[in-house]
C-alpha positions as CSV (number, residue, x, y, z in Angstrom):
1,M,0.0,0.0,0.0
2,P,1.5,3.4,-1.0
3,L,0.3,5.2,2.1
4,E,1.5,4.6,5.7
5,F,-1.1,5.3,8.4
6,R,0.5,6.8,11.6
7,Y,-0.8,8.5,14.7
8,R,1.4,11.2,16.4
9,F,0.3,12.3,19.8
10,R,1.4,13.6,23.1
11,C,0.0,12.0,26.2
12,D,-1.1,13.6,29.4
13,D,1.2,11.4,31.6
14,T,3.4,13.7,33.7
15,D,6.2,11.0,33.4
16,C,6.1,11.1,29.6
17,T,8.9,13.2,28.2
18,G,8.0,13.3,24.5
19,H,5.6,12.7,21.6
20,H,4.5,9.3,20.5
21,D,4.6,8.1,16.9
22,V,2.6,4.9,16.3
23,A,2.2,3.1,13.0
24,R,-1.3,1.7,12.2
25,R,-1.3,-1.8,10.9
26,D,-4.9,-3.0,10.7
27,W,-7.3,-4.3,8.2
28,E,-9.8,-1.5,8.5
29,A,-7.3,1.2,7.5
30,G,-6.1,-0.8,4.5
31,E,-9.5,-1.6,3.3
32,S,-10.6,2.0,3.7
33,Y,-7.7,3.0,1.4
34,R,-8.6,0.4,-1.2
35,K,-12.3,1.2,-1.1
36,Y,-11.8,5.0,-1.5
37,L,-9.2,4.5,-4.2
38,R,-11.8,2.6,-6.3
39,Q,-14.6,5.1,-5.6
40,Y,-12.7,8.4,-5.8
41,G,-9.5,7.7,-7.6
42,Q,-6.0,8.8,-6.8
43,Q,-6.9,12.5,-6.4
44,G,-9.7,11.9,-3.9
45,V,-8.4,9.1,-1.7
46,V,-6.4,11.1,0.8
47,E,-9.2,13.6,1.3
48,K,-11.7,10.8,2.0
49,L,-9.3,9.1,4.4
50,R,-8.9,12.3,6.3
51,E,-12.6,12.8,6.4
52,R,-13.2,9.2,7.6
53,W,-10.6,9.1,10.3
54,F,-10.3,12.7,11.5
55,S,-13.8,14.1,10.9
56,R,-15.9,11.0,11.8
57,V,-13.9,8.9,14.2
58,F,-11.7,11.3,16.3
59,T,-14.5,13.6,17.4
60,P,-15.7,14.7,20.8
61,D,-18.8,12.5,20.5
62,H,-16.7,9.3,20.3
63,V,-14.6,7.5,22.9
64,V,-11.6,6.2,21.0
65,H,-9.6,3.2,22.3
66,C,-6.5,1.9,20.5
67,F,-5.4,-1.7,20.4
68,V,-1.6,-1.8,20.3
69,G,1.0,-4.6,20.1
70,N,4.6,-5.1,19.5
71,L,7.0,-7.7,18.0
72,A,9.4,-10.0,19.9
73,K,12.4,-8.5,18.0
74,R,11.4,-5.0,19.1
75,P,9.6,-5.2,22.5
76,K,9.7,-1.4,23.1
77,T,8.3,-0.5,19.7
78,F,4.5,-0.5,19.5
79,M,2.1,-0.3,16.5
80,Q,-1.6,0.3,16.5
81,L,-3.5,-2.7,15.5
82,G,-7.0,-1.5,15.6
83,L,-9.5,1.0,17.0
84,F,-12.7,0.8,19.0
85,Y,-14.7,4.1,18.8
86,P,-18.2,3.8,20.2
87,R,-20.3,7.0,20.5
88,R,-19.8,8.6,23.9
89,S,-23.6,8.7,24.5
90,I,-23.9,4.9,24.5
91,V,-20.9,4.2,26.7
92,E,-21.9,4.0,30.3
93,H,-18.4,4.2,31.8
94,Y,-15.2,5.3,30.0
95,Q,-11.8,6.0,31.3
96,E,-10.3,9.4,30.4
97,E,-6.8,8.5,31.6
98,L,-4.9,5.2,31.8
99,F,-4.7,5.1,35.6
100,S,-7.7,7.2,36.7
101,L,-10.0,4.4,38.1
């Protein structure tokens, strides 16, 4: 696939000293690319991907959870394997921070 999906973010953890850069390696991202390439061609695929992932998924009305994993050869390098993003209105309990419960 000619595009690489990555998320760059800074976490709220006070012990964290920098930014995170995580590659996304999941079926849903790849299939979105293939579908939009067929439907909108090379010129429209990037715009539709941005709309899908940034305008519809990463929004205040969704609670986004990332599934991450690593490889045995690189145990400190993580990649994002999938997303779970239910609407905030249907989630009874959600965790804003990793260790807030």
